[in-house]
C-alpha positions as a printed Julia matrix, in Angstrom:
197×3 Matrix{Float64}:
  -73.39  -43.97  159.02
  -75.62  -45.41  161.71
  -79.34  -45.34  160.99
  -81.46  -43.89  163.8
  -84.38  -46.05  164.77
  -87.64  -44.06  165.22
  -89.85  -45.13  168.11
  -93.56  -44.42  168.48
  -96.5   -45.63  170.55
  -98.18  -48.75  169.32
 -101.91  -48.86  168.64
 -102.41  -51.09  171.71
 -100.64  -48.57  173.97
 -102.78  -45.72  172.64
 -105.99  -47.72  173.17
 -104.99  -48.52  176.77
 -104.37  -44.81  177.49
 -107.73  -43.82  175.95
 -109.51  -46.54  177.99
 -107.91  -45.29  181.23
 -108.94  -41.68  180.48
 -112.5   -42.86  179.73
 -112.65  -44.82  182.99
 -111.47  -41.79  184.99
 -114.1   -39.61  183.3
 -116.86  -42.09  184.14
 -115.77  -42.13  187.78
 -115.51  -38.31  187.97
 -118.99  -37.46  186.62
 -120.98  -38.61  189.71
 -118.56  -36.82  192.0
 -118.92  -33.6   190.01
 -122.73  -33.79  189.99
 -122.69  -34.32  193.75
 -120.49  -31.27  194.2
 -122.66  -29.05  191.98
 -125.83  -30.35  193.68
 -124.36  -29.48  197.08
 -123.38  -26.02  195.89
 -126.9   -25.38  194.56
 -128.42  -26.49  197.86
 -126.11  -24.22  199.86
 -126.93  -21.27  197.58
 -130.68  -21.96  197.83
 -130.55  -22.06  201.62
 -128.55  -18.84  201.7
 -131.06  -17.09  199.4
 -133.96  -17.93  201.75
 -131.99  -16.97  204.88
 -130.89  -13.68  203.3
 -134.46  -12.77  202.36
 -135.65  -13.51  205.9
 -132.86  -11.36  207.35
 -133.61   -8.53  204.91
 -137.33   -8.67  205.78
 -136.53   -8.44  209.5
 -134.14   -5.54  208.88
 -136.78   -3.67  206.84
 -139.44   -4.26  209.5
 -137.26   -3.02  212.36
 -135.47   -0.24  210.44
 -138.58    1.29  208.89
 -140.99    0.43  211.72
 -143.47   -1.37  209.49
 -144.82   -4.82  208.83
 -143.06   -6.78  206.06
 -144.54   -9.83  204.37
 -142.32  -12.68  203.25
 -144.07  -14.36  200.32
 -143.11  -17.8   199.07
 -143.75  -17.74  195.32
 -144.88  -20.82  193.38
 -142.98  -21.81  190.23
 -144.76  -23.89  187.62
 -142.89  -26.34  185.42
 -141.94  -29.98  185.22
 -141.2   -29.98  188.98
 -143.51  -27.32  190.45
 -143.09  -25.93  193.93
 -142.32  -22.89  196.05
 -139.06  -21.76  194.51
 -139.04  -17.99  195.03
 -139.14  -15.46  197.87
 -140.32  -11.87  197.6
 -140.84   -9.16  200.23
 -143.93   -6.93  200.34
 -144.76   -3.97  202.57
 -147.75   -1.64  203.03
 -148.05    1.15  200.49
 -147.06    4.55  201.94
 -150.54    6.07  201.61
 -152.65    2.94  202.13
 -151.62    0.46  204.84
 -154.25   -2.03  203.65
 -152.58   -2.31  200.23
 -149.24   -4.09  199.86
 -146.56   -3.58  197.22
 -143.29   -5.43  196.52
 -140.12   -3.96  198.03
 -137.77   -6.49  196.42
 -137.54   -8.61  193.33
 -138.44  -12.29  193.45
 -135.33  -14.17  194.56
 -135.5   -17.5   192.74
 -133.78  -20.59  194.08
 -131.26  -22.28  191.77
 -132.74  -24.67  189.22
 -133.47  -28.07  190.67
 -134.21  -26.79  194.19
 -137.52  -25.92  195.88
 -138.86  -25.37  199.37
 -140.7   -28.48  200.53
 -144.31  -27.64  201.3
 -145.35  -30.61  203.44
 -145.89  -30.14  207.17
 -143.04  -32.43  208.22
 -140.24  -30.73  206.27
 -141.59  -27.16  206.09
 -144.21  -26.5   208.75
 -143.72  -22.76  208.24
 -145.13  -23.11  204.7
 -147.74  -25.74  205.56
 -149.08  -23.59  208.42
 -148.26  -20.17  206.98
 -150.02  -17.19  208.56
 -150.65  -15.86  205.03
 -152.59  -18.82  203.69
 -152.02  -20.16  200.21
 -153.78  -17.91  197.71
 -153.3   -16.32  194.31
 -152.06  -12.79  193.77
 -150.75  -10.58  191.01
 -146.95  -10.34  190.96
 -145.24   -7.72  188.78
 -143.8    -9.41  185.7
 -145.45  -12.76  186.46
 -149.16  -12.11  186.58
 -151.46  -14.24  188.73
 -149.33  -16.59  190.84
 -149.88  -18.84  193.86
 -148.14  -17.8   197.08
 -148.22  -18.08  200.87
 -146.09  -16.5   203.59
 -145.71  -14.84  206.98
 -145.0   -11.39  208.42
 -142.19   -9.73  210.32
 -143.52   -7.14  212.75
 -141.88   -3.76  213.45
 -140.3    -5.13  216.65
 -138.44   -7.84  214.7
 -140.65  -10.76  215.73
 -143.02  -12.65  213.46
 -146.73  -13.38  213.33
 -146.02  -17.13  213.55
 -147.39  -19.15  216.45
 -145.18  -19.9   219.43
 -144.89  -23.62  218.68
 -141.14  -24.19  218.28
 -141.72  -26.92  215.69
 -143.55  -24.73  213.17
 -140.9   -22.14  212.39
 -138.67  -23.65  209.71
 -138.46  -24.23  205.96
 -136.53  -27.06  204.31
 -134.98  -26.59  200.88
 -134.64  -29.83  198.9
 -133.95  -31.04  195.37
 -137.15  -30.72  193.34
 -137.31  -34.5   192.9
 -137.47  -34.87  196.72
 -140.19  -32.25  197.29
 -143.04  -34.77  197.54
 -141.23  -37.03  200.0
 -141.95  -36.85  203.71
 -138.61  -38.32  204.78
 -135.7   -35.91  204.95
 -133.35  -36.57  201.98
 -129.56  -36.74  202.15
 -129.06  -33.27  200.68
 -131.08  -30.41  202.19
 -130.91  -27.03  203.94
 -133.08  -25.89  206.86
 -133.8   -22.23  207.59
 -135.34  -21.51  211.0
 -136.92  -18.27  212.23
 -137.23  -17.45  215.92
 -140.83  -16.26  216.3
 -140.09  -13.84  219.14
 -136.95  -11.99  218.03
 -136.82  -12.94  214.32
 -133.3   -14.36  214.42
 -132.46  -16.63  211.51
 -130.56  -19.91  211.82
 -129.52  -22.22  209.02
 -128.61  -25.88  209.16
 -126.82  -27.66  206.35
 -125.61  -31.27  206.82
């Protein structure tokens, strides 16, 4: 009878395979974080653009002024990270009430508030102030208005009508980072444009 010889992987072969898998994992982590960061930035830009479009639709459809409020978020990296729409109360046009929930940007993203990257926030027609927000209490905000005709109350300077969404670590910078989203509002007709590199 012929004895069958059993073969198996040697310890050296197993260590080489484990080392190759580890090297591939180390190379894949930065690529994955770049992909997830890009996805968050795209989602954040879309949230802001959608809120602007909804505000314009409400203003035109219901023939009333609608405020777009940029809501401040406190934390380790504070900044304007939420958008909420407000409209005049039915019986008192001097009193405003929310008509939507606060739409928060994904974690790690904020709207830059310096005049170079977000002149719409830096020169907002609703100046930075504190107000009571349902469920949040007293919170800092600023914003602008859509008028019943679809236009805005922003000035007619074509360089003051956009907001830039950035990673929260880039919010204090004045130079445009590699990863960002720009949302522009046409002051006259209220059309929304987005730019994402």
